[in-house]
Backbone as a ProteinNet text record, in pm:
[ID]
protein_1_A
[PRIMARY]
XXXXXXXXXXXXXXXXXXXXXXXXXXXXXXXXXXXXXXXXXXXXXXXXXXXXXXXXXXXXXXXXXXXXXXXXXXXXXXXXXXXXXXXXXXXXXXXXXXXXXXXXXXXXXXXXXXXXXXXXXXXXXXXXXXXXXXXXXXXXXXXXXXXXXXXXXXXXXXXXXXXXXXXXXXXXXXXXXXXXXXXXXXXXXXXXXXXXXXX
[TERTIARY]
10942.7	10971.7	10904.5	10948.1	10870.8	10761.3	10675.5	10541.5	10599	10586.3	10661.4	10539.8	10576.7	10481.9	10550.1	10484.3	10527.6	10478.6	10556.8	10554.1	10568.9	10482.3	10505.4	10409.7	10427.4	10390.7	10445.4	10371.8	10447.3	10562.1	10620.7	10739.9	10700.6	10748.7	10703.6	10604.4	10553.4	10430.9	10480.4	10598.5	10633.8	10671.2	10693.9	10695.1	10831.7	10938.1	11062.7	11041.3	10960.1	10925.6	10855.5	10761.3	10669.4	10766.9	10870	10971.8	11048.2	11095.2	11187.8	11082.7	10961	10892.8	10900.5	10878	10901	11035.3	11141.7	11262.4	11286.7	11213	11226.5	11165.6	11061.4	10990.5	11072.9	11192.6	11289.2	11241.9	11185.8	11150.4	11247.4	11320.2	11410.2	11311.6	11385.7	11346.1	11450.9	11372.1	11468.1	11431.8	11520.1	11479.1	11530.7	11429.9	11469.3	11526.3	11479	11544.3	11682.1	11725.4	11857.7	11932.5	11887.4	11945.5	11985	11883.9	11890.9	12000.8	12029.5	12132.5	12258	12276.9	12399.6	12429.2	12350.5	12354.6	12413.7	12386.2	12409.3	12579.8	12623	12776.1	12858.8	12795.9	12879.6	12863.6	12721.3	12676.6	12723.9	12816	12874.5	12758.7	12648.7	12564.3	12485.2	12473.3	12375.4	12480.5	12604.1	12693.8	12711	12739.8	12757.5	12604.1	12486.7	12376.1	12367.2	12400.4	12359.8	12501.4	12595.7	12704	12644.9	12606.9	12535.7	12427.8	12353.3	12229.5	12268.5	12362.2	12394.2	12534.8	12629.9	12772.4	12853.8	12989.3	13084.8	13054.3	13010.4	13005.7	12890	12813.3	12674.9	12765.4	12881.6	12971.7	13079.5	13113.9	13222.1	13345.7	13469	13583.2	13602.7	13535.2	13551	13452.6	13376	13297.6	13168.9	13122.4	13000	12903.9	12774	12695.7	12638.3	12634	12602.6	12458.3	12398.8	12263.3	12165.5	12238.7	12164.3	12147.5	12255.2	12266	12153.5	12151.2	12069.6	11916.7	11900.3	11765.5	11701.9	11802.5	11759.1	11703	11782.4	11756.3	11617.3	11604.3	11511	11353.4	11387.3	11232.8	11196.7	11269.9	11199.7	11191.8	11219.4	11207.4	11160.8	11026.3	10962.8	11020.9	11069.9	11133.1	11272.7	11344.2	11462.4	11427.4	11333.5	11301.7	11264.9	11184.2	11134.2	11265.2	11349.6	11477.2	11560.1	11570.3	11652.7	11595.9	11442.5	11378.9	11379	11391.6	11400.4	11543.9	11648.1	11767.3	11799.9	11754.8	11782.8	11698.4	11580.2	11489.1	11498.2	11535.8	11546.5	11672.5	11766.7	11882.4	11841.5	11760.2	11717.8	11615.9	11556.6	11454	11548.2	11649.3	11745.4	11828.2	11860.5	11906.2	11816.9	11686.5	11584.3	11586.1	11565.1	11536.5	11664.8	11787	11905.4	11891.8	11864.9	11850.6	11734.4	11627.5	11509.7	11559.6	11606.8	11673.1	11753	11795.4	11884	11813.1	11686.3	11580.3	11520.5	11501.8	11440.2	11332.1	11295	11155.5	11044.1	10917.1	10805.6	10769.6	10780.9	10749.8	10864.9	10879.9	10981.5	10907.2	10971.6	10899.3	11004.3	10928.2	11005.6	10954.4	11055.7	11001.3	11046.2	10939.3	10985.9	10893.3	10951.7	10865.5	10752.5	10799.8	10724.3	10682.1	10648.5	10605	10491	10377.5	10266.3	10332.5	10381.1	10385.2	10504	10580.1	10676.9	10620.6	10517.3	10432.9	10499.5	10579.3	10645	10561.2	10462.1	10356.5	10292.1	10307.1	10224.6	10320.1	10443.7	10525	10525.7	10450.7	10410.7	10303.9	10288.1	10162.4	10079.5	10117.5	10009.4	10091.7	10022.9	10078.6	10022.6	10114.3	10055.5	10102.8	10011.5	10037.8	10035.4	10140.7	10135.6	10088.6	9992.3	9926.2	9928.3	9931.2	9948.5	9872.7	9843.5	9798.2	9912.2	9900.8	10006.2	10047.5	10003.6	10041.4	10142.5	10100.3	10185.3	10320.5	10315.7	10422.5	10499.2	10452.4	10547.9	10620.4	10558.6	10605.9	10718.4	10697.3	10796.3	10914.9	10913.1	11014.7	11109.1	11036.6	11105	11186.4	11139.3	11195.9	11320.7	11305.9	11384.7	11508.9	11475.3	11576.1	11603.1	11527.8	11543.7	11518.3	11475.2	11426.9	11322	11307.3	11193.7	11067.7	10946.4	10807.1	10797.4	10841.4	10803.3	10874.8	10994.3	11046.9	10990.1	10936.1	10882.4	10724	10678.8	10557.3	10569.5	10658.9	10727.3	10734.4	10789.4	10849.5	10712.6	10634.9	10497.9	10418.1	10429.4	10323.2	10400.4	10525.4	10569.7	10516.5	10483.9	10424.6	10257.1	10208.5	10067.5	10005.5	9875.8	9824.8	9767.8	9732.2	9714.7	9569.4	9495.9	9376.1	9399.1	9471.5	9508.8	9576.7	9674	9762.9	9671.1	9581.5	9493.4	9401.8	9348.5	9283.9	9352.2	9497.1	9579.8	9623.3	9630.3	9688.9	9553.1	9643.5	9556.2	9534.3	9607.1	9600.8	9666.9	9600.2	9637.3	9662.8	9795.1	9844.9	9829.8	9739.1	9725.6	9823.8	9943	10038.2	10003.9	9922.4	9848.6	9836.2	9930.7	9932.4	9814.5	9698.3	9570.6	9546.2	9606.9	9624.9	9755.5	9745.6	9854.7	9884.1	10028.8	10060.1	10110.4	10171.7	10243.3	10134.1	10012.3	9913.5	9868.5	9868	9833.7	9933.6	10086.9	10173.5	10186.8	10171.6	10174	10062.3	9958.3	9835.7	9867.6	9945.2	9971.6	10076.2	10186.4	10286.5	10232.7	10121.6	10061.2	9970.1	9905.6	9819.2	9909.7	10034	10090.7	10167.8	10227.2	10288.7	10199.9	10065.7	9972.1	9892.7	9844.1	9751.9	9804.3	9930.6	9982.3	9919.5	9826.8	9775.3	9784.1	9768.1	9793.1	9636.8	9534.9	9418.2	9340.1
-12537	-12374.1	-12356	-12295.7	-12272.5	-12186.6	-12172.1	-12062.3	-11942	-11841	-11726.6	-11628.6	-11580.4	-11515.7	-11382.9	-11265.1	-11143.8	-11076.5	-11029.1	-10946.4	-10806.2	-10720	-10561.4	-10507.8	-10366.8	-10281.8	-10176.8	-10058.8	-9931.3	-9922.7	-9833.2	-9821.4	-9806	-9894.6	-9914	-10005.9	-10077.6	-10180.1	-10302.1	-10342.5	-10454.8	-10564.4	-10563.8	-10661.7	-10737.4	-10661	-10760.3	-10841.6	-10791.3	-10869.4	-10999.4	-10993.1	-11110.7	-11193.3	-11122.4	-11217.5	-11294.9	-11242.3	-11306.2	-11442.1	-11422.2	-11548.5	-11660.5	-11634.4	-11707.7	-11781.5	-11681.5	-11766.1	-11852.9	-11841.8	-11913.6	-12041.5	-12051.8	-12167.1	-12217.2	-12179.1	-12241.1	-12198.7	-12081.8	-12043.2	-11950.1	-11964.9	-11849.7	-11734.3	-11627.4	-11480.2	-11401.2	-11344.1	-11254.8	-11116.3	-11032.9	-10896.8	-10798.7	-10755.4	-10665.4	-10552.1	-10490.8	-10337.3	-10362	-10470.3	-10492	-10513.3	-10591.6	-10640.3	-10493.8	-10416.4	-10276.5	-10200.6	-10195.9	-10126.6	-10178.5	-10299.2	-10370.1	-10359.2	-10364.6	-10344.4	-10191.2	-10099.2	-9951.4	-9941.6	-10033.3	-10017.4	-10115.5	-10228.2	-10326.4	-10336.5	-10279.2	-10298.3	-10162.9	-10205.7	-10098.3	-9995.9	-10098	-10009.3	-9910.7	-9953.9	-9868.3	-9768.2	-9786.1	-9683.1	-9596.1	-9609.2	-9524.4	-9433.5	-9498.8	-9430.1	-9328.7	-9364.3	-9264.1	-9162.2	-9177.4	-9077.2	-8969.4	-9047.7	-8945.1	-8852.3	-8915.7	-8830.7	-8742.1	-8768.3	-8687.7	-8651.9	-8697.5	-8653.5	-8758.4	-8737	-8821.3	-8829.4	-8713.7	-8714.8	-8791.1	-8841.7	-8943.4	-9059.9	-9072.3	-9200.8	-9147.2	-9184.6	-9182.9	-9213.3	-9174.7	-9221.7	-9375.8	-9448.9	-9589.4	-9662.5	-9558.3	-9615.6	-9669	-9602.8	-9638.6	-9549.9	-9574.1	-9464.1	-9397.1	-9254.1	-9167.5	-9179.7	-9263.4	-9297.9	-9161.9	-9075.2	-8974.3	-8875.2	-8841.4	-8760	-8795.8	-8934.7	-8965.3	-8977.7	-9009.3	-8988.3	-8848.1	-8756.8	-8618	-8567.1	-8622.1	-8570.6	-8636.3	-8764	-8832.8	-8841.6	-8798	-8776.6	-8641.6	-8552.3	-8424.6	-8399.5	-8494.9	-8491.6	-8605	-8607.4	-8714.2	-8770	-8667.4	-8711.9	-8803	-8737.9	-8814.7	-8941.5	-8963.7	-9083.3	-9194.2	-9140.4	-9245.9	-9277.8	-9196.7	-9230	-9321.6	-9315	-9391.3	-9533.9	-9539.8	-9661.8	-9731.3	-9670.8	-9725.4	-9770.2	-9713.8	-9760.8	-9897.9	-9888.3	-10002.3	-10136.9	-10097.3	-10213.5	-10305	-10274.7	-10397.9	-10484.3	-10426.3	-10495.6	-10586.9	-10549	-10621.7	-10730.3	-10716	-10839.7	-10924.2	-10899.5	-11001.7	-11064.7	-10992.3	-11074.9	-11183.7	-11130.7	-11206.2	-11351.5	-11337.3	-11437.6	-11544.2	-11483.5	-11578.7	-11640.1	-11574.1	-11631.8	-11730.5	-11712.2	-11798.1	-11951.3	-11938.9	-12056.1	-12156.4	-12091.9	-12180.7	-12233.2	-12201.7	-12244.4	-12365.6	-12439	-12580.3	-12582.5	-12480.7	-12490.2	-12498.4	-12532.8	-12545	-12390.1	-12293.3	-12179.4	-12065.9	-11952.9	-11844.8	-11723.9	-11644.5	-11508.2	-11392.9	-11313.9	-11199.7	-11072	-11020.5	-10883.7	-10750.7	-10665.4	-10522.5	-10426.1	-10312	-10188	-10158.7	-10131.9	-10090.1	-10210.3	-10308.3	-10428.5	-10403.1	-10337.6	-10282.7	-10181.8	-10070.3	-9954.7	-9986.6	-10089.2	-10126.4	-10208.6	-10273.6	-10350.5	-10504.4	-10530.1	-10675.6	-10753.3	-10707.7	-10792	-10898.2	-10848.1	-10934.2	-11067.6	-11061.6	-11176.9	-11299.2	-11247.9	-11300.5	-11413.6	-11538.5	-11619.1	-11550.5	-11502.2	-11459.8	-11332.1	-11253.3	-11107.9	-11098.7	-11070.6	-11037.9	-10900.7	-10833.8	-10705	-10672.7	-10649.2	-10597.5	-10459.4	-10474.9	-10339.1	-10292.6	-10152.9	-10104.4	-9926.5	-9886.6	-9762.4	-9652.9	-9547.8	-9455.5	-9410.6	-9379.1	-9336.3	-9451.4	-9576.5	-9676.7	-9692.9	-9667.1	-9687.1	-9563	-9449.4	-9337.5	-9351.2	-9390.4	-9411.4	-9543	-9648.4	-9731.5	-9700.5	-9610.3	-9569.3	-9457.8	-9373.9	-9298.7	-9356	-9466.6	-9556.9	-9629.8	-9681.3	-9745.1	-9659.3	-9559.8	-9478	-9353.6	-9304.9	-9193.7	-9029.4	-9065.4	-8957.2	-8847.5	-8767.1	-8668.8	-8725.3	-8688.9	-8716.6	-8659.6	-8536.6	-8462.2	-8556.7	-8607	-8672.1	-8802.2	-8872.2	-9013.1	-8972.4	-8875.1	-8845.8	-8821.8	-8751.3	-8712.3	-8844.5	-8945.7	-9069	-9168.1	-9159.9	-9221.1	-9179.1	-9052.4	-9002.1	-9042.5	-9074.3	-9121.5	-9267.8	-9341.5	-9459.4	-9472.4	-9559.8	-9576.7	-9591.2	-9537.9	-9548.2	-9719.3	-9708.8	-9864	-9922.6	-9842	-9881	-9927.1	-9844	-9900.2	-10007.6	-10040	-10173.8	-10279.3	-10261.9	-10373.6	-10417.3	-10347.8	-10403.2	-10495.3	-10489.9	-10570.7	-10695.8	-10702.4	-10796.8	-10929.7	-11048.9	-11169.9	-11189.6	-11134.1	-11172.3	-11052.1	-10985.5	-10879.1	-10933.1	-10896.4	-10935.5	-10800.1	-10805.2	-10669.1	-10666.1	-10592.8	-10591	-10449.2	-10441.5	-10335.1	-10346.6	-10451.6	-10474	-10503.9	-10551.5	-10599.5	-10756.5	-10770.8	-10891.7	-10972.6	-11094.8	-11171	-11222.4	-11192.7	-11209.8	-11370.4	-11405.4	-11556.4	-11657.8	-11671.8	-11769.8	-11752.7	-11613	-11592.7	-11636.4	-11625.1	-11673.8	-11812.7	-11883.4	-12038.7	-12088	-12032.8	-12094.8	-12059.4	-11932.6	-11942.9	-12058	-12067.6	-12167.8	-12298.7	-12347.6	-12471	-12509.6	-12363.6	-12386.2	-12401.8	-12330.3	-12337.5	-12479.4	-12531.9	-12636	-12756.9	-12753.2	-12863.9	-12850.4	-12713	-12678.8	-12617.1	-12560.3	-12460.1	-12329.3	-12284.7	-12161	-12099.1	-11978.4	-11915.9	-11906	-11962.2	-11946.1	-12113.6
4901.2	4925.8	5054.7	5177.9	5290.5	5248.1	5329.7	5359	5393.3	5338.4	5334.4	5420.9	5555.4	5648.9	5666.1	5622.1	5626.7	5776.8	5855.4	5982	5975.3	6000.9	5989.1	6115	6137	6227.5	6246.8	6267.4	6311.3	6383.1	6377.9	6477.5	6624.4	6697.3	6850.5	6854.2	6757.6	6763	6850.3	6834.1	6905.5	6810.2	6680.3	6565.1	6600.4	6657.5	6698.7	6797.4	6907.2	7010.4	6964.5	6864.3	6827.5	6735.3	6657.5	6595.3	6695.5	6796.9	6907.9	6939.9	6977	6984.7	6891.5	6751.7	6660.2	6658.6	6686.9	6661.1	6784.1	6892.7	7013.4	6970.8	6884.9	6837.3	6721.5	6672.5	6587.9	6444.1	6438.6	6300	6252.8	6110.8	6057.2	6046.7	6087.7	6066.8	5998.8	5868.6	5800.2	5839.9	5899.5	5938.5	5839	5752.6	5650.7	5689	5801.9	5839.2	5885.3	5950.4	5990.6	5885.7	5777.4	5647.4	5569.7	5585.7	5510.6	5561.5	5691.6	5762.2	5734.5	5722.3	5724.7	5563.1	5463.9	5338.5	5298.1	5376.7	5351.8	5350.8	5448.4	5462.8	5371.3	5312	5232	5087.7	5059.6	4915.7	4829	4731.8	4647.5	4570.5	4535.2	4456	4550.8	4679	4770.6	4811.7	4836.5	4884.9	4756.9	4635.4	4537	4522.9	4551.5	4529.5	4650	4763.1	4876.5	4866.6	4825.9	4800.6	4683.5	4571	4466.6	4498.4	4619	4664.9	4770.7	4871	4971	4955.4	4914	4903.5	5006	4981.1	5055.2	5198.9	5259.2	5401.9	5462.7	5389.6	5431.3	5499.1	5459.8	5520.8	5597.8	5723.6	5802.2	5745.4	5804.7	5741.8	5755.3	5835.9	5835	5750.3	5672.3	5562.3	5625.1	5707.2	5797.6	5767.9	5716.2	5692.3	5826.4	5812.4	5922.2	5949.1	6004.7	6021.9	6091.3	6179.2	6226.1	6113.5	6054.1	5946	5846	5793.4	5696.2	5728	5855.5	5902.8	5915.4	5961.4	5967.9	5846.7	5719.4	5568.7	5537.4	5541.5	5490.2	5546	5688.3	5768.3	5760.9	5678.8	5663.1	5499.5	5441.6	5279.3	5223.9	5184.2	5110.1	5006.4	4917.5	4770.4	4801.6	4924.2	4941.8	5004.4	5098.9	5161.9	5050.3	4944.9	4849.4	4750.5	4730.9	4660.9	4735.2	4867.5	4939.5	4953	4958.6	4942.9	4816.2	4722.7	4565.9	4557.5	4623.9	4614.8	4683.6	4812.3	4925.2	4894.9	4868.8	4886.3	4764.5	4645.9	4553.7	4610.8	4672.5	4705.1	4827.6	4912.3	5038	4977.9	4891.3	4838.3	4779	4696.4	4651.9	4767.8	4887.2	4971.1	5040.5	5057.2	5084.4	5014.4	4896.1	4802.5	4812.6	4813.8	4843.9	4985	5073.2	5206.6	5215.2	5146.2	5139.2	5077.8	4992.4	4902.9	5015.5	5110.5	5212.1	5322.7	5312.3	5457.2	5392.8	5521.1	5502.5	5589.6	5648.8	5767.3	5692.6	5752.2	5710.5	5675.4	5738.7	5732.5	5769.9	5723.7	5728.8	5788.6	5860.4	5870.1	5818.9	5752.8	5680.7	5752.5	5827.6	5935.4	5840.4	5829.1	5756.5	5811.8	5822.8	5901.1	5786.6	5658.9	5555.5	5444.9	5503.5	5414.2	5333.9	5384.8	5279.4	5212.5	5249.6	5178.3	5059.2	5067.3	4957.3	4844.1	4908.2	4808.8	4809.4	4894.7	4919.8	4974.5	5053.8	5112.4	5003.2	4871.1	4789.2	4747.3	4777	4777.3	4872	4995.8	5101.1	5072.1	5150.4	5169.2	5238.7	5365.5	5461	5516.6	5570.8	5611.1	5783.7	5861.5	5998.3	6054.7	6109.9	6139.3	6307.8	6351.2	6498.2	6538.3	6623.9	6630.7	6770.7	6795.7	6926.7	6898	7006.1	7009.4	6977.8	6919.7	6897.8	7007.8	7120.6	7254.7	7309.8	7297	7360.1	7283.7	7131.8	7068.4	7080.9	7091.2	7129.8	7263.4	7381.9	7504.1	7504	7410.4	7403.5	7328.7	7231.5	7156.2	7243.7	7322.5	7425.9	7521.4	7560.6	7670.8	7591.7	7491.7	7407.8	7350.2	7262.2	7207.9	7267.1	7348.2	7409.3	7323	7209.3	7119.4	7166.5	7107	7132.3	7079.6	7152.8	7099.3	6962.5	6930.7	6812.4	6716.1	6705.6	6628.1	6595.8	6703.6	6685	6604.5	6652.2	6553.4	6417	6408.2	6263.5	6182	6246.3	6176.7	6148.8	6262.5	6246.5	6124.3	6129.8	6003.6	5857.2	5859.4	5730.4	5696.2	5793.1	5761.7	5762.2	5685.5	5667.1	5802.5	5803.7	5946.5	5971.5	6107.7	6142.1	6066.4	6038.9	5987.5	5839.3	5769	5630.8	5617.7	5700.4	5714.6	5753.7	5846.3	5901.3	5779.2	5699.8	5583.7	5505.9	5491.1	5414.4	5487.1	5626.9	5696.7	5688.5	5696.9	5715.7	5847.5	5946.1	6077.2	6173.2	6274.7	6363.1	6489.4	6533.8	6669.5	6752	6860.9	6945.9	7059.7	7035.4	7145.6	7211.6	7287.1	7375.1	7519.2	7568.1	7697.9	7772.9	7688.6	7731	7687.1	7565.6	7521.7	7528.9	7545.8	7559.5	7416.1	7374.7	7239.6	7207.3	7304.3	7298.4	7249	7313.6	7265.9	7152.9	7085.8	6943	6858.6	6881.8	6810.5	6796.4	6906.9	6939	6841	6845.5	6767.9	6589.5	6554.7	6412	6383.2	6479.3	6446.3	6436	6507	6508.5	6384.1	6352.6	6232.6	6102.6	6100.9	5976.7	5976.2	6079.6	6080.8	6054.4	6098.6	6060.1	5949.7	5925.7	5791.6	5700.2	5713.8	5609.3	5572.6	5707.6	5682.4	5836	5869.7	5990.1	6078.2	6010.7	6095	6108.3
[MASK]
+++++++++++++++++++++++++++++++++++++++++++++++++++++++++++++++++++++++++++++++++++++++++++++++++++++++++++++++++++++++++++++++++++++++++++++++++++++++++++++++++++++++++++++++++++++++++++++++++++++++

């Protein structure tokens, strides 16, 4: 079984960029957030659950979840956010386990925005956090998604703060425009392949 390496970080921290480097090194990456988005459209259990919570019009006529409508609800309602997470995360975890059985790499990467919050970090052998200041993260998201600062700050507040996550991380990659991230990633890759650990 491959070594399981979890990667997380707050919105706009650059965890997707870090994962792209691992992919370039030939490492399989399971992107939990992308899997969750796809499963919302195809998994019958999730579809029934979302319709039960929010009504038929949470899906378009084409059967695609209305992500703007869903986001507007769950990021303003902690109870609904919790219910959606409880519905989706077990299915995503099942998908990850199926995917994991097909891999034959020395190690794999599991990327998830709320790896620590969901408790799934406990299933990993090692956990890496990608860190950046709140202001850097806000600027990146504004450039990338064009959404307002107010909405971004609201979403950041829904995730654990950096300090809380860093305490659970085995390694922190500082993606702050001061430190180079590629040497850190190459060193982690080398240590995992040679010694079976990230340091």
